[in-house]
PAZAZA-736291 format. One line per 8 residues: number of its first residue (from 1); for each residue x, y, z of N, C-alpha, C, CB. Coordinates in steps of 0.001 Angstrom, whole numbers, padded with zeros to 6 digits. Atoms other than C-alpha are relative to their C-alpha. Glycine has a CB too. Layout:
N
NUM> X Y Z X Y Z X Y Z X Y Z ~ ...
***
This chain:
292
1> 000926 -001163 000559 128724 122058 -020994 -000327 -000554 -001454 000816 001638 -000051 ~ 000773 000356 001197 126413 121843 -023956 000802 000836 -001055 -001673 000380 000101 ~ -000597 -000528 001155 127863 122453 -027396 -001172 000207 -001131 001182 -000995 -000479 ~ 001111 -000066 000858 125431 123773 -029797 000603 000821 -001525 -001309 000883 000892 ~ -000375 -000636 001483 125979 124483 -033842 -001373 000037 -000873 001247 -001037 -000886 ~ 001299 000005 000900 122459 123907 -035323 -000448 001547 000452 -001307 -001417 000416 ~ 000790 -001242 -000126 120807 127365 -035646 000866 000787 001056 -001623 -000271 000489 ~ -000793 -000635 -001050 123663 128863 -033438 -000004 001424 -000504 001510 -000640 000209
9> -000127 -001655 000487 123820 132279 -035357 -001444 000553 000369 000340 000259 -001910 ~ 001536 -000542 -000369 119929 132702 -034752 000108 000028 001360 -001353 -000948 -000467 ~ 000029 -000119 -001525 120336 131946 -030997 000947 000725 000576 000075 -001175 000633 ~ -000921 -000892 -000414 123140 134062 -030515 -000415 001273 -000277 001198 -000230 -000514 ~ 000382 -001335 000097 121622 137006 -031919 -001145 000343 000760 -000208 000338 -001280 ~ 001187 -000427 -000944 118480 136606 -029825 000588 000180 001333 -001223 -001099 000087 ~ -000513 -000127 -001220 120765 136225 -026695 000620 001365 000080 000921 -001083 000286 ~ -000835 -001189 000129 122852 139175 -027865 -001109 001234 000169 000865 000006 -001533
17> 001245 -000680 000016 119436 141082 -028192 -000438 000331 001377 -001019 -000795 -000687 ~ 000524 -000055 -001501 118523 140388 -024428 000987 000558 000912 -000373 -001412 000561 ~ -001289 -000465 -000940 121959 141207 -023104 000005 001523 -000155 001607 -000680 -000525 ~ -000115 -001414 000309 121979 144671 -025017 -000883 000633 000867 -000285 000360 -001415 ~ 000959 -000699 -000703 118594 145495 -023587 -000156 -000149 001347 -001071 -000213 -000476 ~ 000322 000135 -001296 118863 144251 -020207 001380 -000682 000648 -001394 -000873 000149 ~ -001172 000602 -000521 122505 143690 -018943 000022 -000337 001270 000996 000700 -000168 ~ -000197 000271 -001515 121620 143622 -015226 -000542 -001577 000086 -000974 001187 001080
25> 000829 001374 -000110 119519 140192 -015967 001296 -000998 -000247 -001435 -000205 -001324 ~ -000890 000830 000326 122942 138772 -016932 001319 -000199 001290 000455 000555 -001417 ~ -001140 -000260 -001299 124862 139413 -013410 000555 -001577 000061 -000856 000622 001836 ~ -000812 000992 000094 127640 136686 -013079 000364 -000702 -001071 -000316 -000670 000647 ~ -000140 000751 001286 127590 135623 -016597 001111 000821 -000707 -001446 -000094 -000902 ~ -001181 -000453 000993 130723 135931 -018915 -000514 -000473 -001426 001600 -000765 000396 ~ -000049 000424 001295 131122 135574 -022608 001550 000196 -000401 -001056 000811 -000906 ~ -001232 000148 000782 134418 134244 -024304 -000336 -000178 -001446 000838 -001180 000493
33> 000391 000057 001560 134172 135313 -027909 001275 -000233 -000691 -000722 001411 -000608 ~ -001176 000260 000912 136750 133692 -030293 -000467 000218 -001388 000596 -001464 000154 ~ 000166 -000267 001355 136860 135153 -033594 000961 -000888 -000825 000215 001469 -000260 ~ -000872 000819 000576 138308 132987 -036366 000035 000755 -001529 -000508 -001638 000100 ~ -000140 -000854 001476 139361 134390 -040010 -000938 -000591 -000817 001502 -000071 -000816 ~ 000836 000420 001220 137627 133517 -043289 000839 -001166 -000551 -000234 001257 -001169 ~ -000623 001230 000263 138604 129953 -043446 -001164 -001017 -000745 000606 -000597 001457 ~ 000939 000737 000360 137249 126946 -045184 -000666 -000876 000799 000352 -000521 -000830
41> 001045 000665 -000926 134562 124498 -043959 000718 -000996 000846 -001193 -000742 -000816 ~ -000594 001025 -000737 136972 121708 -043164 000945 000598 000891 000614 -001002 -000833 ~ -000827 -000564 -000995 139463 123789 -041341 -000968 000493 001050 000932 001121 -000558 ~ 000955 -000664 -000718 136587 125569 -039565 -000413 -001039 000877 -001093 000624 -000804 ~ 000543 001277 -000875 135244 122057 -038270 001151 -000342 000940 -000405 -001424 -000977 ~ -001191 000503 -000988 139075 121289 -036892 000016 001074 001121 001616 -000099 -000794 ~ 000158 -001054 -001113 138737 124631 -035201 -000722 -000273 001090 -000546 001114 -000427 ~ 001161 000026 -000848 135629 123836 -033750 000307 -001302 001087 -001454 -000197 -000991
49> -000462 001129 -000814 136833 120464 -032245 001361 000247 000835 000193 -001195 -000950 ~ -000834 -000580 -000935 140032 122174 -030878 -000615 000583 001035 000774 000852 -000520 ~ 000317 -001002 -000895 138049 124656 -029070 -001045 -000880 000858 -000573 001431 -000728 ~ 000773 000669 -000552 135482 122047 -028037 000756 -000789 001134 -000660 -000707 -000951 ~ -000605 001187 -001173 138096 119733 -026237 000572 001012 000912 001357 -001292 -000580 ~ -000249 -000827 -001222 139411 122810 -024375 -000829 000588 000744 000649 000851 -000192 ~ 001048 -000470 -000893 136237 124181 -023286 -000460 -001125 000947 -001192 000535 -000819 ~ 000308 000886 -000640 135502 120954 -022100 000785 -000516 001213 -000165 -000735 -000791
57> -001334 000160 -000913 138873 120586 -020199 000082 001262 001113 001490 000048 -001071 ~ -000173 -001113 -000951 138827 124140 -018657 -001188 000204 000632 000444 001244 -000591 ~ 001320 -000264 -000577 135083 124604 -018039 -000872 -001045 000340 -000682 000745 -000795 ~ 001104 000908 -000168 133492 121352 -017193 -000763 000091 001102 000379 -001199 -000038 ~ 000634 -000230 -001086 132401 122576 -014050 -000812 001315 -000018 000914 -000060 001005 ~ 000688 -001116 -000121 130967 125586 -015366 -001604 -000099 -000668 000904 001069 -000654 ~ 001506 000149 000774 127238 126270 -016311 000052 000774 -001252 -001340 000618 000911 ~ 000314 -001031 001003 126394 127509 -019629 000135 -000887 -001542 001193 001426 000183
65> -000047 000650 001287 126936 126791 -023372 000782 000647 -000993 -001256 -000159 -000509 ~ -000805 -000549 001273 129055 126900 -026486 -000819 -000060 -001332 001371 -000886 -000238 ~ 000474 -000408 001356 127844 128450 -029711 000841 -000105 -001043 -000393 001240 -000034 ~ -000915 000107 001166 129515 127271 -032895 -000615 000840 -001110 000212 -001524 -000471 ~ 000717 -000536 000963 128700 129935 -035368 000768 -000011 -001286 -000414 001278 000383 ~ -000666 000245 001176 129915 130541 -038966 001663 000200 000346 -000608 001028 -001172 ~ -001653 000049 -000316 133519 131999 -038011 000222 000654 001114 000970 000650 -001060 ~ 000046 -000294 -001427 132732 132616 -034417 -000409 -000950 001047 -000774 000991 000149
73> 000256 000942 -001125 132753 130675 -031205 -000478 001043 001165 001436 -000961 000428 ~ 000333 -000651 -001502 130811 132084 -028164 -000205 -000864 001063 -001237 000811 000033 ~ -000141 000673 -001282 131275 130576 -024735 -000684 000804 000978 001436 -000226 000401 ~ 000831 -000568 -000995 128343 131886 -022474 -000039 -000605 001145 -001181 000118 -000359 ~ 000035 000912 -000977 128842 130615 -019114 000211 000948 001394 001148 -001180 -000292 ~ 000050 -000385 -001076 128797 131244 -015415 000798 -001023 000937 -001311 000245 000255 ~ -000429 000808 -000974 130380 129740 -012071 001335 -000335 -000508 -000906 -001164 000284 ~ -001529 000232 000423 133978 130190 -013495 000657 001383 000014 000174 -000704 -001568
81> -000575 -001271 -000070 136312 132998 -012807 000646 000481 -001381 001019 -000028 001102 ~ -000434 -000899 001358 137776 135656 -015467 001395 -000914 -000182 000312 002063 000291 ~ -001222 000444 000003 141246 134096 -014852 000026 -001189 -000888 000452 -000242 001318 ~ 000242 001528 000731 140085 130430 -015995 -000396 000309 -001572 -001456 -000981 000831 ~ 000406 -000400 001203 138304 132091 -018892 000893 000567 -000988 -000881 000781 000194 ~ -001002 -000454 000874 141142 133958 -020124 001208 -001259 -000401 000664 001319 000776 ~ -001156 001186 000437 143574 130822 -020007 -000679 -000796 -000800 000673 -000956 001189 ~ 000607 000584 000851 141152 129036 -021917 -000107 000500 -001555 -001064 -000104 000571
89> -000064 -000776 001463 140906 131841 -024498 001604 -000047 -000450 -000587 001815 000138 ~ -001220 000059 000365 144711 131768 -024605 000366 -001334 -000530 000761 000388 001017 ~ -000313 001282 000266 144968 128044 -024834 -000522 -000412 -001415 -000533 -000844 001079 ~ 000389 000314 001339 142362 127873 -027834 000815 001080 -000900 -001668 000078 -000178 ~ -000592 -000927 000916 144117 130810 -029503 001442 -000697 -000421 000157 001529 000728 ~ -001251 000715 000098 147503 128894 -029182 -000083 -001275 -000711 000531 -000240 001291 ~ 000219 001409 000680 146303 125349 -030211 -000531 000397 -001464 -001197 -001039 000892 ~ 000600 -000213 001243 144430 126769 -033315 001020 000450 -000865 -001110 000920 000046
97> -001275 -000582 000645 147590 128577 -034366 000952 -000969 -000327 000685 000969 000854 ~ -001457 000950 000109 150077 125677 -033932 -000607 -001012 -001048 000640 -000920 001699 ~ 000515 001078 000847 147557 123185 -035871 -000250 000755 -001444 -001436 -000710 000684 ~ 000523 -000356 001241 146529 125310 -038626 000523 001331 -000594 -001419 000041 000130 ~ -000547 -001576 000586 148642 128807 -038820 -001141 001118 000096 000458 -000068 -001788 ~ 000882 -000765 -000142 145317 130178 -038201 -000064 000914 001503 -001060 -000827 -000291 ~ -000153 -000616 -001116 145498 133125 -035570 -001215 000706 000367 001071 000791 -000064 ~ 001291 -000314 -000678 142150 133693 -033774 000189 001042 000974 -000601 -001192 000678
105> 000028 -001168 -001107 141249 136731 -031584 -001038 -000509 001065 -000509 001591 -000662 ~ 000676 000149 -000800 139728 136324 -028501 -000495 001155 001063 000514 -000898 000379 ~ 000229 -000671 -000937 137674 138638 -026127 -000892 -000379 001159 -000308 000918 -000493 ~ 000924 000686 -000924 136083 137994 -022750 -000798 001299 000413 000773 -000885 001320 ~ 001105 -001097 -000481 133028 140280 -021545 -000698 -000450 001188 -001135 000298 -001105 ~ 000926 000138 -001062 131458 140378 -018169 -001362 000709 -000457 000613 000627 001342 ~ 001066 -000444 000709 128083 140499 -019458 -001042 000959 000725 -000625 -001148 -000469 ~ 000666 -000997 -000632 126443 142474 -016736 000432 001597 000035 -000045 -000469 001209
113> -000944 -001346 000082 129093 145282 -017118 000250 000305 -001157 001295 -000024 000607 ~ -000131 -000467 001569 129841 145042 -020895 -000777 -000552 -000835 001226 -000210 -000610 ~ 001013 000684 000847 126847 143318 -022274 -000526 000869 -001136 -001173 -000449 000855 ~ 000533 -000911 001042 125750 146349 -024247 001103 000064 -001266 -000266 001547 000697 ~ -001328 -000080 000836 129423 146515 -025891 -000029 -001376 -001128 001492 -000097 001197 ~ 000148 001558 000707 129124 142624 -026773 -001041 -000059 -000864 -000280 -001208 001007 ~ 001233 000255 000778 125565 142952 -028158 000156 000627 -001004 -001218 000307 000527 ~ -000132 -000789 001143 126342 145874 -030252 001064 -000664 -001110 000452 001432 000491
121> -000829 000507 000982 129155 144093 -031928 -000713 -001247 -000887 001309 -000450 000735 ~ 000601 001159 000408 127494 140974 -032194 -001246 000285 -001154 -000514 -000704 001334 ~ 001015 -000284 000661 124347 142489 -033727 000425 000791 -001287 -000897 000659 000858 ~ -000454 -000779 001121 126314 144748 -036240 000425 -001011 -000947 001120 001015 000334 ~ -000665 001180 000842 128053 141673 -037360 -001064 -000888 -000716 000897 -000989 000985 ~ 000961 000738 000383 125058 139646 -037874 -001275 000655 -000300 -000132 -000890 000859 ~ 000946 -000636 000178 122936 142348 -039092 -001287 -000587 -001012 000594 001103 -000355 ~ 000815 000516 000900 121270 140121 -041868 -000744 -001088 000909 000785 -000528 -001297
129> 000623 000796 -000861 119990 137851 -039073 -001411 000389 000671 000917 -000199 000921 ~ 001094 -000703 -000562 116598 138394 -037941 -000343 -000309 001375 -001101 -000199 -000763 ~ 000216 000206 -001364 115822 138793 -034236 -001468 000360 000274 000991 000820 000848 ~ 001294 -000127 -000380 112441 138237 -033046 -000355 001291 001107 -000340 -001383 000564 ~ 000162 -000555 -001226 111328 141309 -031056 -001381 -000101 000610 000384 001299 -000091 ~ 001219 -000027 -000981 108475 141928 -028552 -001023 000863 -000790 000366 000696 001582 ~ 000603 -001150 000649 105708 143308 -030550 -000943 001013 001006 -000888 -000603 -001188 ~ 000539 -001084 -000829 104273 146645 -028972 -001348 000306 -000955 001175 001401 000233
137> 001301 -000612 000831 100544 147337 -030119 -000580 000975 000752 -001165 -001031 -000345 ~ 000363 -001080 -000931 099635 150679 -028524 -001576 -000030 000123 000552 001460 -000536 ~ 001334 000133 -000189 095901 149978 -029386 -000475 -000931 000798 -000540 -000141 -001011 ~ 000739 001192 -000989 095734 147114 -026961 000885 000330 001416 000275 -001975 -000676 ~ -000593 -000075 -001422 098261 148251 -024237 -000845 000827 001053 001435 000659 -000083 ~ 000765 -000776 -000927 095749 150558 -022637 -001538 -000670 000182 -000047 001554 -000566 ~ 001670 000608 -000237 092608 148228 -022559 -000294 -000085 001476 -000278 -001696 -000642 ~ 000478 -000226 -001184 090727 148624 -019650 -000330 -001349 000978 -001153 000813 -000277
145> -000091 001303 -000744 090583 145840 -016732 -001501 -000523 -000427 000311 000173 001821 ~ 001236 000528 000307 086901 145459 -017585 -000027 -001186 -000982 -000777 001044 -000488 ~ -000232 000744 000995 087868 143770 -020569 000489 -001679 000557 001084 000845 -000851 ~ -000480 001384 -000346 089432 140903 -018613 -000905 -000518 001291 001698 000037 000372 ~ 000728 000614 -001077 087285 140649 -015519 -001494 000765 -000023 000866 000185 001483 ~ 001347 -000770 -000405 083677 141777 -014237 000182 001093 000660 -000902 -000715 000813 ~ 000081 -001416 -000595 082974 145249 -013123 000371 -000286 001490 -001574 000758 -000174 ~ 000112 -000107 -001422 082263 143853 -009601 001369 -000393 000452 -001157 -000891 000624
153> -001423 000634 -000513 085651 141887 -009467 000977 001044 -000091 000559 -001292 -000886 ~ -000887 -001203 -000120 087544 145276 -010340 -000358 000890 001199 -000081 000847 -001293 ~ 000489 -000803 -001162 085544 147383 -007713 000659 -000903 001256 -001833 000138 000031 ~ -000208 000684 -001501 086287 144688 -005003 001464 000412 000220 -000225 -001866 000100 ~ -001367 -000219 -000242 089983 145612 -005421 000561 001153 -000082 000646 -000643 -000663 ~ -000679 -001620 000017 090238 149390 -005979 000505 000198 001484 -001289 001404 -000414 ~ -000544 -000625 -001314 091024 149737 -002242 001614 -000192 000060 -000731 -000759 001363 ~ -001414 000014 -000045 094377 148591 -002909 000806 000888 -000729 000384 -001111 -000318
161> -000731 -001093 000797 095172 151536 -005078 000011 001129 000643 -000524 000290 -001274 ~ -000078 -000966 -001010 096019 154032 -002444 000744 001341 -000759 000859 -000648 001340 ~ -000944 -001061 000809 098650 156251 -004779 -000259 -000161 -001179 001481 -000081 000107 ~ 000153 000091 001187 097213 156918 -007835 000845 000612 -001161 -001028 000307 -000036 ~ -001116 -000531 000916 099987 158879 -009180 001236 -000508 -000125 000276 001155 000259 ~ -001340 000833 -000057 102885 156622 -008307 -000170 -001200 -000800 000424 -000443 001484 ~ -000157 001315 000823 104212 153483 -010275 -000648 -001080 000751 001534 -000405 -000278 ~ 000805 001147 -000523 101900 150417 -009568 000754 -001067 -000372 -001438 -000130 -000506
169> -000741 001292 000129 103887 147182 -009032 -000722 -001153 000489 001268 000046 000703 ~ 000436 001122 -000338 102540 143879 -008983 001172 -001150 000411 -000839 -000350 -001089 ~ -000847 001123 -000302 104420 140982 -007255 -000335 -001177 000120 000533 000117 000909 ~ 000598 001601 000302 103524 137311 -008297 001126 -000741 000833 -000042 -000602 -001931 ~ -000931 000903 -000872 105321 135300 -005299 -000470 -000815 000883 000833 000646 000708 ~ 000671 000829 -001051 104273 132382 -003243 000634 -000123 001236 -000203 -001276 -000426 ~ -000528 000278 -001298 106886 132561 -000728 -000341 001274 000923 001596 -000304 -000098 ~ 000374 -001175 -000809 105837 134724 002249 001136 000834 000509 -000782 -000431 001143
177> -001201 -000653 -000668 109352 135687 003374 000262 000984 -001137 001356 -001059 000405 ~ -000301 -000729 001123 110197 136904 -000256 -000765 001366 -000130 -000255 -000848 -001132 ~ 000978 -001009 000322 107131 138888 -000348 000204 001136 000997 -001465 -000572 000045 ~ -000352 -000928 -001315 107719 140463 002943 001352 000787 -000513 000350 -001039 001593 ~ -001432 -000685 000193 111387 141364 001792 -000277 001025 -001134 001302 -001143 -000462 ~ 000173 -000968 001231 110318 142989 -001521 -000929 001094 000560 -000697 -000763 -001415 ~ 000640 -001028 -000227 107585 144884 000168 000560 000980 000919 -001088 -000362 000334 ~ -000780 -000779 -000719 109802 146252 002676 001026 001053 -000824 000704 -000931 000843
185> -001022 -000664 000942 112429 147293 000152 -000642 001062 -000975 000722 -001129 -000888 ~ 000632 -001160 000836 110063 149163 -002099 -001089 000681 000745 -000606 -000515 -001364 ~ 001246 -000661 -000704 107651 150615 000397 -000135 001545 -000322 000122 -000172 001643 ~ -000108 -001462 000320 108795 154237 -000267 000234 000278 -001677 001312 000619 000907 ~ -000411 -000252 001387 109513 153567 -004098 -001358 -000192 -000975 001265 -001084 -000413 ~ 001050 000104 000894 106061 152574 -005399 -001251 -000561 000590 000409 -000769 -001094 ~ 001173 000767 -000775 102343 151102 -004824 000249 -001287 -000258 -001497 000326 -000412 ~ -000273 001343 000408 102861 147553 -004504 -001086 -000851 000522 001353 -000479 000471
193> 001276 001158 -000327 100171 144662 -004596 000713 -001190 -000330 -001559 000094 -001002 ~ -000607 001551 -000110 100872 140909 -004194 -000864 -000876 -000366 000425 -000481 001351 ~ 000803 001217 000223 099568 137678 -005488 000900 -001097 000326 -000569 -000134 -001454 ~ -000570 001108 -000330 100543 134383 -004132 000073 -001267 -000838 -000500 -000237 001015 ~ 000048 001001 001082 099666 132305 -007141 -000295 000317 -001396 -000882 -000886 000321 ~ 000233 -000695 001398 098986 132461 -010879 -001320 000196 000010 000417 -000789 -001307 ~ 001191 -000366 000043 095324 132327 -010442 -000463 001396 000725 -000615 -001062 000453 ~ -000056 -001592 -000548 095579 135534 -008086 000695 000819 -001030 000875 000205 001486
201> -000693 -001033 000838 097872 136889 -010401 -000886 000691 -001080 001186 -000655 -000705 ~ 001101 -000268 001113 095156 136906 -013341 -000904 001153 000600 -000978 -001442 -000358 ~ 001002 -000961 -000583 092686 138772 -010955 000555 001214 000217 -000579 -000427 001235 ~ -000565 -001108 -000318 095220 141249 -009474 000307 000760 -001271 001116 -000256 000816 ~ -000563 -000764 001006 096701 142121 -012822 -001415 000719 -000895 001061 -001077 -000954 ~ 001291 -000525 000490 093162 142812 -014396 -000541 001168 000787 -001015 -001080 000009 ~ 000494 -000940 -000672 091994 144880 -011417 001003 001295 000356 -000511 -000662 001112 ~ -000921 -001375 -000414 094954 147037 -010707 000763 000630 -001153 001186 -000361 001133
209> -000763 -000610 001272 096535 147253 -014330 001474 000704 000433 -001041 001251 -000747 ~ -001120 -000909 -000363 100023 147793 -012940 000862 000290 -001118 000824 -000553 001079 ~ -000663 -000643 000747 102763 149464 -014398 001373 -001080 -000540 000308 001338 000799 ~ -001060 001048 -000095 105462 146609 -013654 -000595 -001312 000696 001275 000577 000851 ~ 000196 001038 -000954 105258 143170 -012542 001263 -000738 000112 -001137 -000905 -000368 ~ -001034 000834 -000463 107754 141184 -010802 -000845 -001629 000015 000613 000644 001647 ~ 000739 001567 -000058 106923 137352 -011560 000980 -001101 000215 -000792 -000421 -001452 ~ -000774 001059 -000311 108314 134418 -010017 -000387 -001230 -001153 -000285 -000386 001594
217> 000281 001094 000953 108900 131436 -012403 -001096 -001297 000523 001488 -000616 -000338 ~ 000536 001440 -000531 107812 128637 -010263 -001192 000257 001178 001408 -000956 000745 ~ 001313 -000273 -000685 104150 128977 -008649 -000544 -001118 000482 -000976 000609 -000814 ~ 000620 001279 -000637 102225 126400 -006705 -001044 -000528 -000821 -000595 000244 001393 ~ 000992 000448 000968 099541 126464 -009267 000132 000163 -001410 -001096 000548 000272 ~ -000393 -000054 001207 101260 126759 -012272 001434 000497 -000548 -000885 000645 -000457 ~ -001207 -000806 000247 104245 128220 -014254 -000263 001293 -000272 000769 -000471 -001026 ~ 000071 -001307 000429 105194 131726 -014336 000068 000362 -001323 000841 000619 000538
225> -000078 -000184 001343 105530 131435 -017853 -001261 -000107 -000732 000887 -000858 -000497 ~ 001606 -000231 000347 101761 130798 -018282 -000403 001218 000269 -000978 -000861 000744 ~ 000520 -001543 -000460 101216 133932 -016215 000855 001204 -001228 000670 000370 002058 ~ -000735 -000768 001110 103763 135502 -018740 -000795 000396 -001411 001224 -000897 -000394 ~ 000684 000001 001186 101929 134534 -021636 -001174 000474 -000219 -000081 -000981 -000365 ~ 001481 -000734 -000357 098311 135526 -020280 000394 001444 -000251 -000646 -000230 001753 ~ -000128 -001423 -000063 099797 138934 -019599 000268 000705 -001469 001172 000309 001000 ~ -000544 -000652 001222 101614 139518 -023068 -001199 -000477 -001049 001695 -000559 -000431
233> 001050 000007 000798 098531 138193 -024880 -001117 000963 000158 -000439 -001140 000054 ~ 000882 -000852 -000285 096088 140453 -023095 000544 001473 000198 -000650 -000505 001081 ~ -000508 -001333 -000087 098350 143383 -022682 001383 -000001 -000610 000015 000506 001455 ~ -001257 -000076 000707 101071 143462 -025364 000800 001297 000451 -000273 000002 -001560 ~ -000847 -001294 -000611 103995 145738 -024343 -000026 -000011 001491 -000633 001488 -000473 ~ -000192 -000109 -001253 103510 144998 -020791 001380 -000293 000687 -000895 -000710 000462 ~ -001422 000277 -000410 106684 145228 -018625 000027 -001102 001247 000730 001466 000467 ~ -000012 001212 -001130 107242 141744 -016648 001425 -000269 000070 -000890 -001481 -000400
241> -001464 000211 -000322 110527 140988 -014991 000009 -001438 000798 000654 001337 000977 ~ 000241 001533 -000157 110709 137164 -014333 001234 -000162 001394 000424 -001092 -001789 ~ -000680 000730 -001229 112128 135811 -010673 000399 -001220 -000310 -000836 -000163 001178 ~ -000381 001140 -000309 113979 132712 -010169 001331 -000456 000766 -000078 -000470 -001021 ~ -001204 000440 -000734 116514 131046 -008122 001002 -000848 -000862 -000443 -000825 001220 ~ -000927 000653 000875 117827 129116 -010959 000266 000990 -001275 -000608 -001460 -000443 ~ -000350 -000702 001008 119562 131528 -013445 000489 -000736 -000946 000754 000890 000289 ~ -000821 000654 001258 120439 128979 -016016 -000220 000661 -001349 -000415 -001536 -000218
249> 000120 -000625 001371 120884 129960 -019568 -001550 -000134 -000632 001107 -000768 -001011 ~ 001538 000176 000451 117448 128410 -020549 -001037 001176 000635 -000557 -001578 000561 ~ 001049 -000881 -000671 115570 130284 -017998 000109 001687 -000329 000174 -000253 001647 ~ -000113 -001622 000609 117047 133736 -018952 -000373 000124 -001365 001512 000632 000032 ~ 000368 -000179 001274 116678 133312 -022716 -001300 -000253 -000047 000687 -000717 -000888 ~ 001377 000549 000059 113376 131602 -022251 -000939 001289 000460 -000171 -001411 001052 ~ 000742 -001052 -000741 111977 134666 -020124 000090 000964 -001111 000628 000517 001495 ~ -000038 -001229 001150 113119 137214 -022962 -000801 -000418 -001388 001729 000356 -000467
257> 000599 000453 001241 112020 135020 -025800 -001703 000025 000239 000625 -001586 -000375 ~ 001744 -000011 -000304 108297 134852 -024070 -000208 001548 000203 -000604 -001001 001635 ~ 000413 -001337 -000187 108377 138601 -023827 000412 000906 001105 -001221 -000042 000047 ~ -000361 -000607 -001160 109705 139434 -020352 001023 001274 -000400 000655 -001120 000967 ~ -000736 -001085 000404 111445 142800 -020076 001167 -000143 000961 -000786 001380 000051 ~ -001311 000130 -000885 114050 141574 -017479 -000055 -001451 000735 000083 001301 001219 ~ -000283 001399 -000519 115209 138542 -015423 000762 000475 001298 000951 -001068 -001107 ~ -000728 -000221 -001165 116266 138689 -011703 000241 -001261 000714 -000664 000948 000841
265> -000377 001301 -000616 118142 135797 -009953 -000189 000063 001334 001350 -000413 -000242 ~ 000009 000028 -001470 117337 134925 -006167 001015 -000750 000083 -001196 -000481 000769 ~ 000441 -001127 -000935 118609 135802 -003935 000359 001291 -000708 000724 -000072 001482 ~ 000000 -001352 000488 118294 139528 -005103 000377 001120 001031 -001335 000270 -000537 ~ -000161 -001131 -000682 119556 142831 -003895 -001255 000860 -000078 001163 000669 -000478 ~ 000928 -001225 000144 117233 145895 -003476 000381 000618 -001286 000133 001089 001219 ~ -000282 -001029 001096 119337 147779 -006165 -000564 -000949 -001265 001829 000529 -000121 ~ 000373 000956 001163 118295 144590 -008632 -001557 000519 -000175 000181 -001841 000414
273> 001537 -000441 000106 114555 145672 -007985 -000190 001649 -000317 -000790 -000370 001539 ~ 000058 -001330 000372 115212 149471 -008078 000147 000350 -001340 000850 000644 000640 ~ -000249 000002 001137 116651 149077 -011280 -001172 000236 -001068 000616 -001060 -000102 ~ 001182 000197 000700 113411 148170 -012981 -000975 000992 000379 -000505 -001307 000190 ~ 001120 -001025 -000507 111331 150340 -010761 000448 001442 -000667 -000053 000107 001858 ~ -000363 -001162 000372 113237 153618 -011741 -000169 -000091 -001663 001443 000322 000592 ~ -000146 -000260 001635 113552 152723 -015542 -001464 -000060 -000524 001011 -001261 -000863 ~ 001285 000080 000536 109860 151860 -015802 -000730 001142 000411 -000673 -001197 000362
281> 000633 -001205 -000495 108941 154930 -013621 000091 001229 -001021 000664 000370 001350 ~ -000157 -000929 001363 110417 156981 -016564 -000875 -000176 -000961 001220 -000160 -000713 ~ 000816 000316 000991 108606 155325 -018935 -001626 000336 000385 000293 -001482 -000314 ~ 001567 -000276 -000451 105013 155649 -017127 000080 001610 -000004 -000510 -000730 001743 ~ -000004 -001538 000159 105961 159547 -016604 -000031 000487 -001499 001317 000605 000693 ~ -000151 -000567 001365 106622 160074 -020306 -001618 -000393 -000658 001490 -000810 -000920 ~ 001106 000404 000610 103338 158049 -021159 -001011 000870 000759 -000213 -001549 000042 ~ 001131 -000761 -000543 101248 160133 -018721 000147 001270 -000596 -000055 000091 001533
289> 000087 -001521 000879 102694 163500 -020400 -000389 -000135 -001267 001354 000802 -000167 ~ 000400 000286 001286 102004 162008 -023659 -001642 000053 -000125 000600 -001392 -000377 ~ 001473 000036 -000066 098378 161414 -022776 -000600 001428 000309 -000451 -001035 001110 ~ 000391 -001420 -000335 098106 165038 -021561 -000152 000838 -001470 001240 000717 001050
***
């Protein structure tokens, strides 16, 4: 398990921001949060070393990362049971107290269930640390598709828009079976159009102007991150939810740092998709009322 101390405070604040806004994206992830008292630097380093030793012993098979902040240690991981994490927390607590007479507290969070509580606590404690938000520019959010494609390209795809009053969803996914599964799951929930490649995604986004995008990270002709970057540059404030069979920490945090609104790990349930469909359907409804 990777140990991180450089810029750990900034990174944990960014992670807490994404957890608080989208706890569903952190399914199967936990955080063991250890709080140390105000102690001097030498003793803090000793505490970090003791924690590192126990974390490597108990969590060597877990996927995740340890963040050593000023007076806090955050072990964010998955592929480990809550029982093991509680044992690790108790061992860290006992060892630190035995060696230093400092009595640390620890709390265990299921980030999908208790993520907002964890995020609130961390963001309040680190209120002086600046977290980079995704900039929303209303003057650009409604740019017509003609600004991205020629008019004849737009007209060529208008036949796909059969239900003008429903939420429009673009699925960018190269796997035929996954496209079929998503279409079948959402056929009564939204108007769905699909793209099987990055290049096709640019065309479909420009012509359909979807309310929500489900975007696979791994595409045959490029990275989903490149498509995400293009969408956010051309349509700031767009709602993009990333797909990936690899829900490691870097993939999840990277998606949010690039401006994604959510992350879904494959294989996924219908409920994972509906969470974002219903969430953004409410937003679209409010925007339409506002325009009136």
